[in-house]
N, C-alpha and C positions, 0 to 999 in steps of 0.2 A: 502600531503607532510610533512615530519618531518623537519620543518624549521630549528631548532637548529642543528640537525644532518647534514643537507645539508650545513649550514653555516660553521660548524666545518670542514667538508670535504674540502670546498673551502679554508678555512683558511690554512689547511694542504698543499693543492696544491699551494697556493700562496707562502707559505714558501719554499717549495721544488723548485719551479721555481726561487725563489730569491736566494737560496743556489747555484743552477746550474749556475745562472747568475754571481754570484761572482767568482765561480771556473772557468768558461769559460773566464771571463774578465782577470783573472790572467794568464791563459793559453795563450791567444792571446797577452798579454803584453810580456810574456817570449819569445814568438815566434817572437816578433818584428813586429806584425801586427798592433798594436795600440801603442800609447804613452800617458800615463796619464799625468795630470798636465799641467803646462804652456809650450807653445811651444817656441822654439827659435825665438826671435823677428825679426831676419833678414831672416828667412826661408820663401820661397814662401808658401803661405797657402790660403785656401778658406774655406767658410762655405757653406754647402749644407743642406737645410731643406728637410726632407723626411718624409714619413708616410707609415705605413703598416696596413693591414686589417686582423682582426680576423673574418673569415667568418664562421657563425654559422647558425643554423636552423632559420626559422621564429620565431618571438618573442613568439607566443603562444606556440609553440613546445619547444622552449628554456626553458621557465620557468618550463614546466613539466619535461624536461630532467634534470633540475638542481637538482631534487630530488636525483639523483645519479650522482654527478659531475664526478667521475672517468670515467663514460661511456658516458659523454657528447661529441657528435661528433663535429668536425670542419674541415674545408678545409685546407690541408697542402700542400704547394708547393714543388715540387721536383725540387730544384734550381740547375742549372749547374754551377759548381764552380771549375775551373781549373782541369777538368777531373773527378771530383767527382759529385755525386748526393746527395746534402744535403737538409735537411728538414727546411723549413722556411715559412714565411707568405708573400703573394704577396704584392707588393708595390714598391716604388722607390722615386726618388728625385723630388722635386718641380722644375719647370722650372725657371731658373734665367732670369733676364732682358736680358742678352746676348744671351741666347738660344732663347727667344721669338723674339728678333730682327733678329736672323738668320732665324727663321721660316717665319717671316713676310717679309723678304727681297724679292723683285721681282726676280724671277728665281729660288728661293728655295721652292716655294709653289706648290701644286699640288700632293704632296705625303707625306707619313709619314716621320717625322724627323729621322735621323739616331739614333739608340739606344744609341750610344756612343757620342752623340753630345757634352755633357759637356766636355768630354775628347778631342774631336777634337778642341774645342774652347781653352781649357787649353793649349793644345800643341801649338797652334798659339800664345797665349799670352806669354808662356814661351820662345819661339823662338824669339819673337819680343821685349819683354819688360823684361824678366827675372823675372816676377812676375805674380801672378794670380789676375784678376780683375773681380770678379763676384759680382753681387748685386741683391737685391730684391726691387722693387719700392714701394711695400706696407709696411706700418708700421707693424712691426712683431706682435705686440699685438693687432692688429685691427681685427674686424670681416671680413673685406675684405681679409686680409692675410689668416685667417682660412679657409674661403670659397675657396680661390685659392688653398690652400694646399689639401683640400678635392677634389676639381675638378681634380687636377693633380694626386691624388691617384686613382681616378676613371679611369683616362686616363691610368695610369700604369696597373691597373687591366685588362682593356680592351686589352692593348698590350700584357700582359703576358699570359692571359687566352684565348684570342680570344673574338670577339664581341658577338658571340652567348652565350658563357658561362657567360660573364659579364652582358649581358642583363637580366639574371635571378637574379642578385644580387641587393639588396637595401642597400645603404651605409648610415650608421648612423653618428652621430656627432663624433668629435674627443674626446677621453677620456682625463681627466686631467692627467697632468704629461708628462715630456719629458726626453729623454736621450741624452747626448752629448758624442761622441766618436771621438777621434783624430786618423784617419787612417794614418799610418806612411809611406806610399809609394803611388805612383801613377803609373798606367800602362797606357801608351799612345799608340795611334794607330800605330805610326811609330817607328820601332826600330832605324832607322837612326836618326830621330829627337830626340829620347831619348838619344842617344849617344852624340849628339851635345849639348843638354841641360845640361847633366851631366858634360861635359867638360867646358862649359861656366860658370856654377854655382858651380864648385867644391870648390871654396874659401868660399862659404856659406854653406858648408856641404852637398851638393847634390852629390850623387853617383848612379851608375847603378849596381844593383846586378845581380847574375848569372841567375835569372829568368827573366831578362829584365825589372825589375821595378825600377823606380826612387825613391831612398831613400832620405829623408830629404826634401821632398815636402809633405805637410800635407793637408788633408781635414777633417775639423771638421763637422761631420754629427749630426745634431739636429733632433731627431726622435720623432714622435708622433704615436698614435695608434687609429684606429677607429674600431668599431664593425660593421660588415655587415651581412646581413641575406639573405638566399636563400635556395632553395632545393639542399642540398649538393650532393646527388648522381647524380643528373642531372647536376650540375655545374662540378663535376669531370668527367662525361662522355663526356661533351661537350668541356672541356678544351683542348687546343692545345699544341703539342710539338713544341717548337721553340728554338731560340738560347739562350734564357734565362732560360727556364725551360722545364721540361719533362711532364708537366701537373700537375694535382691535385690528391691527395689521400685523402680519408676521414679517419681520425684517431681520437681517443677519447683522452680526457685530461689525463687519466691514462696511456695510451700508451706513450704520449708525455712526461709525468713526468719520466717514466722509461727510455726512450731514452735519455732525458736530463741528468739524473743521470749517465748513461753509458758514454756519450760523454764527460761530464765534469770531469770524474774520473782522467784523466791524459793527458798530452800533446800527449802521444802515442795513447790514446783512441780517441782523437780529430783528429789526423792525419791519423790514420789507423783503423778507426772504423769498417769497413767491415771485416778486417782481425781479429780484436779482437772479434767481435760479428757476426760470419758468418750466424747465424740464425735469425738476426734482421730484415730481409726483403729486402736485396739487396740495401740498401741505405748507405750513409756515415755519419749518425748522424745529429745532430743539426748544422745549418749553422753558427750561431754566437751568442754571448751573447744578441744581440738585439732581437733574436727570443724568448729566454726564458724570457727576460725582458718584451716583449709584452704579453706573456702568463701569466706572473705574474700580469700584469696590468689588463688583461682580467678576471682572477680569482677574483681579488679584486672588480672589477666592478660588476661581477655576484653575488658575495657574498652580496653586498649592495642591489641588487634587491631582493634577497632571504629574507634578514632581513626586508626590507620595505614591502614585501608581507605577512610576518608572522602576522596573525590577533591577536596573543597574545604577540606581542613584548612589548606592554605597558599594558598587562593585557587583559582580555576579553573585547570586545567592547560593550557587552550588558549583562545585568544581567540575570542569568539563570531563567527559568520559575519557578514560585511558585508552590509548591505541593498543 
């Protein structure tokens, strides 16, 4: 491997994903999807901890593939998003204390929890209290919390990909770094309940938009990324089509860089990707800035592995043989 060239290529990919992240963050802000900065103190708001996984080849293969990072493959999820199919990474939210209590309550056991359980509970809280009351029992900086987050990430992967596909994956540790995003609306299960909540909380800035989403209710999502390993083609073949995703495709980092650049070009590119780029493969571009941020973090992590593997990073490790 030409270590310095591989590291430089990963530097380039990291910078490109960073640029796409900033552009997409500005687009979703302009579209009113997220709200930067401080939130109104009297607005109903909750914090959700979440994680996503960059699923790559087994470690031995990965280090060989890193010689040409643009061609390095990874598993990309075809996420279902308001009638669109967007590219993202599998993952989801960590269970809150309130969700765990619901699951453990007699009468609620025996089957999988509803995929929208967080929002079912949020709906009940907003109707009864006019506020969101979600919490996590573990100390956020503790090893217990980190392991719980990884455990819930593995559970989400299993739900999104199916048990057979998930059984082929080995989940590694969480990478350093997190991202915080304030989602500026909440979509609840019941349209009737949403109307009632909007009316009762209108004095606090809550309203119902044309798409049936409650505006002025915020969820701050704190995201982490883990690297996972598995036989990618097998994972893609076994992945299931369900209510959250249409399965997995294997794409390389160079393809994802190009798709990210196209998606982040303008608000119109983000909203109408398939129309703007009809030959891009029948999908609707990158799902959100969190996807490109995760890819940036992955490229940085892989670069560090390449640099550490370079036997000449501190000069040759042994003197050349004497003539």
